[in-house]
C-alpha positions in Angstrom: -8.1 -5.5 -32.1 -5.0 -3.4 -32.5 -5.1 0.5 -32.6 -3.6 2.6 -35.3 0.0 3.7 -34.2 -1.0 7.4 -34.8 -4.0 7.1 -32.6 -1.9 5.4 -29.9 0.6 8.3 -30.0 -2.2 10.9 -29.8 -3.8 9.1 -26.8 -0.4 8.8 -25.1 0.3 12.6 -25.7 -3.0 13.5 -24.2 -2.4 11.4 -21.1 1.1 12.9 -20.7 -0.3 16.4 -21.0 -3.0 15.7 -18.4 -0.5 14.2 -16.0 1.9 17.1 -16.5 -0.8 19.6 -15.9 -1.9 17.9 -12.7 1.7 17.6 -11.6 2.6 21.2 -12.3 -0.6 22.5 -10.6 0.7 20.9 -7.4 4.4 21.2 -8.1 5.2 24.7 -9.5 8.5 23.7 -11.0 9.0 27.0 -13.0 8.4 29.1 -9.9 10.8 27.0 -7.9 13.4 27.4 -10.6 12.9 31.1 -10.7 13.3 31.4 -6.9 16.5 29.3 -7.0 17.9 31.5 -9.8 17.1 34.6 -7.7 18.9 33.3 -4.7 15.7 32.5 -2.7 15.8 29.2 -1.1 12.4 27.7 -1.0 11.6 24.0 -1.1 9.3 22.4 -3.6 7.5 20.7 -0.7 6.8 24.2 0.8 5.2 25.3 -2.5 3.1 22.2 -2.5 2.1 22.9 1.1 1.0 26.4 0.0 -1.3 24.8 -2.6 -2.8 22.7 0.1 -3.3 25.8 2.3 -5.0 27.5 -0.6 -2.3 30.0 -0.9 -1.2 31.1 -4.4 2.6 30.4 -4.4 3.3 33.1 -7.0 1.8 35.8 -4.7 4.3 34.8 -2.0 7.4 33.8 -4.0 7.5 36.8 -6.4 7.3 39.4 -3.6 9.9 37.4 -1.7 12.2 37.5 -4.7 11.9 41.4 -4.8 12.4 41.6 -1.1 15.5 39.4 -1.2 17.0 41.4 -4.1 16.4 44.6 -2.2 18.1 43.2 0.9 15.1 43.4 3.2 15.7 40.1 4.9 12.1 38.9 4.9 11.2 35.2 5.2 8.4 33.2 3.5 6.5 32.7 6.7 6.0 36.4 7.3 4.6 36.9 3.8 2.4 33.9 3.9 0.9 34.8 7.3 0.1 38.3 6.0 -1.5 36.8 2.9 -3.6 34.5 5.0 -4.7 37.5 7.1 -6.1 39.1 4.0 -3.3 41.6 3.3 -1.7 42.6 0.0 1.8 41.1 0.2 3.0 42.7 -3.1 2.0 46.2 -1.9 3.6 45.8 1.5 6.9 44.7 -0.1 6.8 47.6 -2.5 6.3 50.0 0.4 9.2 48.5 2.3 11.5 48.9 -0.7 10.3 52.5 -1.2 10.9 53.3 2.5 14.3 51.7 2.4 15.3 53.8 -0.6 14.0 57.0 1.0 15.7 56.2 4.4 12.3 56.1 6.2 12.3 53.7 9.1 9.6 51.1 8.4 9.5 47.5 9.6 7.4 44.7 8.1 5.1 44.4 11.2 4.2 48.1 11.0 3.7 48.0 7.2 1.5 44.9 7.5 -0.6 46.5 10.3 -1.1 49.6 8.1 -2.2 47.4 5.2 -4.5 45.3 7.3 -6.0 48.5 8.7 -7.3 49.4 5.2 -4.8 52.1 4.4 -2.6 52.1 1.3 0.9 51.7 2.9 2.7 52.3 -0.4 0.8 55.6 -0.9 1.6 56.6 2.6 5.3 56.1 2.0 5.1 58.0 -1.2 3.3 60.9 0.6 6.1 60.9 3.2 8.6 61.5 0.4 6.3 63.8 -1.7 4.0 65.8 0.6 0.4 66.2 -0.6 -1.6 69.5 -0.9 -5.2 69.4 0.5 -7.4 72.3 -0.6 -10.1 73.2 1.8 -13.6 74.4 0.7 -14.5 78.1 1.0 -14.8 78.8 4.7 -17.1 81.8 5.7 -16.4 83.7 8.9 -17.5 87.0 10.4 -15.2 89.6 11.9 -16.1 91.8 14.9 -17.3 94.6 12.6 -20.0 92.3 11.1 -18.4 91.8 7.7 -18.3 88.3 6.3 -14.9 87.0 5.0 -14.6 84.0 2.7 -11.3 82.2 2.9 -9.9 79.2 0.9 -6.7 77.6 2.2 -4.2 75.0 0.9 -2.8 72.6 3.5 0.5 70.8 2.8 0.6 67.6 4.7 3.0 64.7 5.0 2.0 61.2 6.0 3.0 60.2 9.6 3.6 56.5 9.3 3.7 56.0 13.1 0.1 57.3 13.4 -1.4 55.7 10.2 -3.0 53.0 12.4 -5.7 54.7 14.5 -5.0 58.3 13.2 -7.7 60.5 11.8 -7.9 61.2 8.0 -8.1 64.2 5.7 -11.6 65.1 6.8 -10.4 65.9 10.3 -7.6 68.1 8.9 -10.0 70.0 6.8 -12.5 70.4 9.7 -9.8 71.6 12.1 -8.3 74.1 9.6 -11.8 75.5 8.9 -12.4 75.9 12.7 -9.1 77.7 13.0 -10.0 80.1 10.1 -13.4 80.9 11.7 -11.7 81.5 15.1 -9.0 83.8 13.7 -11.3 85.8 11.5 -13.9 86.1 14.3 -11.2 87.5 16.7 -10.2 90.2 14.2 -11.5 93.7 15.0 -12.1 94.5 11.4 -12.3 92.5 8.1 -9.7 94.9 6.8 -7.1 93.4 9.2 -7.7 90.0 7.6 -7.5 91.4 4.1 -4.2 93.3 4.9 -2.6 90.4 6.7 -3.9 87.0 5.5 -0.8 85.4 6.9 -2.2 86.0 10.4 -4.6 83.1 9.7 -1.7 80.8 8.7 0.3 81.6 11.9 -2.7 81.3 14.2 -3.9 78.0 12.7 -0.4 76.5 12.6 0.1 77.4 16.3 -2.9 75.3 17.3 -1.3 71.9 16.6 -4.1 70.8 14.4 -2.3 67.6 13.3 -2.5 66.0 16.8 -4.1 62.6 16.6 -4.2 62.5 12.8 -2.3 60.4 10.3 -0.6 63.4 8.9 1.9 66.1 9.7 1.0 69.6 8.6 4.0 71.3 7.0 2.3 74.6 6.0 -1.0 76.3 5.6 -1.2 78.8 2.7 -4.2 81.2 2.1 -5.2 80.7 -1.5 -8.0 83.3 -1.7 -9.7 85.8 0.6 -13.0 87.5 -0.5 -15.4 89.9 1.3 -18.9 88.6 1.6 -22.1 90.0 3.0 -22.5 92.6 5.8 -23.8 90.2 8.3 -24.0 92.8 11.1 -26.1 95.1 9.1 -28.3 92.2 7.9 -28.8 91.1 11.5 -29.6 94.6 12.6 -32.1 95.0 9.8 -33.8 91.7 10.7 -33.8 92.8 14.4 -35.4 96.2 13.4 -38.0 94.4 11.3 -38.8 92.1 14.2 -39.0 95.1 16.6 -41.4 96.8 14.2 -43.6 93.8 14.0 -43.7 93.5 17.8 -44.6 97.2 18.1 -47.3 96.8 15.5 -48.7 93.9 17.3 -48.7 95.8 20.6 -50.3 98.8 19.0 -53.0 96.5 17.5 -53.5 95.0 20.9 -54.0 98.5 22.4 -56.4 99.5 19.6 -58.4 96.4 20.1 -58.6 97.1 23.8 -59.6 100.7 23.1 -62.4 99.5 20.8 -63.5 97.0 23.3 -63.6 99.7 26.0 -65.5 102.0 23.7 -68.1 99.4 23.0 -68.3 98.7 26.7 -68.9 102.4 27.4 -71.6 102.5 24.7 -73.3 99.6 26.3 -73.2 101.4 29.6 -74.7 104.6 28.0 -77.5 102.5 26.5 -78.0 100.9 29.9 -78.2 104.3 31.6 -80.6 105.6 29.0 -82.8 102.6 29.6 -82.8 103.4 33.3 -83.7 107.1 32.5 -86.6 105.9 30.3 -87.6 103.6 33.0 -87.5 106.4 35.6 -89.4 108.8 33.3 -92.1 106.2 32.9 -92.7 106.4 36.6 -93.4 110.1 36.6 -97.0 110.0 35.2 -97.8 107.3 37.7 -96.5 109.4 40.5 -98.4 112.5 39.2 -101.6 110.4 39.1 -101.0 109.1 42.6 -100.4 112.7 43.8 -103.6 113.9 42.3 -105.6 111.1 43.8 -104.1 111.6 47.2 -104.6 115.3 47.0 -101.0 116.2 47.5 -101.2 118.5 44.5 -104.2 120.3 42.9 -105.3 120.7 39.4 -104.0 124.2 39.2 -100.6 123.1 40.3 -100.6 120.4 37.6 -101.6 123.0 35.0 -98.8 125.4 36.2 -96.3 122.6 35.8 -97.4 121.9 32.3 -97.2 125.6 31.4 -93.6 125.7 32.7 -92.7 122.6 30.6 -94.3 124.2 27.5 -92.5 127.5 28.1 -89.2 125.7 28.6 -89.7 123.7 25.4 -90.5 126.9 23.5 -87.4 128.7 24.8 -85.3 125.7 23.8 -86.7 125.6 20.3 -86.1 129.4 19.8 -82.5 129.0 21.1 -81.8 126.2 18.6 -83.2 128.4 15.7 -81.0 131.3 16.8 -77.9 129.1 16.8 -78.7 127.8 13.3 -79.1 131.4 12.0 -75.7 132.5 13.5 -74.0 129.5 12.0 -75.4 130.3 8.6 -74.3 133.9 8.8 -70.8 132.9 9.9 -70.4 130.8 6.8 
C-alpha cells in the first residue's frame, strides 16, 4: 500500500522538526554563532557539556559576551563555577562592569563571594558611586536638667566593598547612631544646649567611628529634627514624692494600728484590775464575819463603821449635787 505523496511529505517534515529540536536542544547552534560573532571563542562541545552538567548555556555565554565586550578578561570556567555554586552570574558581571566604569577596584573573586554571601553586589557598587541616606527613627534622650529631647537624624553612607562579606548591616548603623545621640544628649548640662547647637550631636557621633565592622562607610550625620519632650526629671520627682507619701501613710497607719492595739490592751488590763478589785471586795464581808465570830471586833464597832460609810456616801452625794448646780449656773 502506497502513501499519498502529501502525507509522506508531512510525515517527513514532522520527523525533521523533531530531529532538529532534539539536535538544537543539545547543540545550541545559534548561541554558538552569537558567541563567535562577538569574539568569544567557545566550542560547541563545551556547550553540549554544559547541557550534560545541567547548566543553561545562555546564562553563561551571554554574560561572557558582555564581559568580553567590556574588556574584563573573564573565562567561561569562572562563570560556570559561580553558576554551579548557586550565584547570579549576570548580576556579578554587571557589577564588575559598573565598578570598572566607576574606577572601583573589584575583582571577580570578591564580587562572586559577595554574591554568594547573599548581598546584592550590583547594588553595593551603585551605592559606592551614589551614597545612600538612612533615616533613623525618633531617638528620645534626657539631658542632665531632666528634659527629654527627641532627635531624628539622617545618615549618609557609602558601601564598603571590602567589608561587604562579614560586615554588619543598616540595623547596626541605626543602633549605633541612636546610642551616640543618647550619649551626647545625656552628657549635655541643659536641653537648651542641644537645641542651640544640634551639630554637637553630629560631631560627637562622627568621632566615635560608628562604621567600624560594618559594610558601610559613614560620610555624614545630619540632624533632621530636634523636639522637646516631657520633663522627665519633674515626672520622676513627682512619682518619688507620691511613693514617699504612700510609704509615710503606710507607716502612720502602722503606728495607728499599734496605738489602737495598745489601747485595747490597756482596756483589757483595766478590766482585769477591776475584776481583781471586785474579787477583793467580795472578801471583805467574809473577813468582817470572821472578825465578829472571833471577837476581834464588837457589834458597836461594826455599827460605827457602817455609820462612817453612810456619812461618807451622803457627803459624796451632796458634793455631786453642788457640782451639778455650779455647772448649770455657769452655763
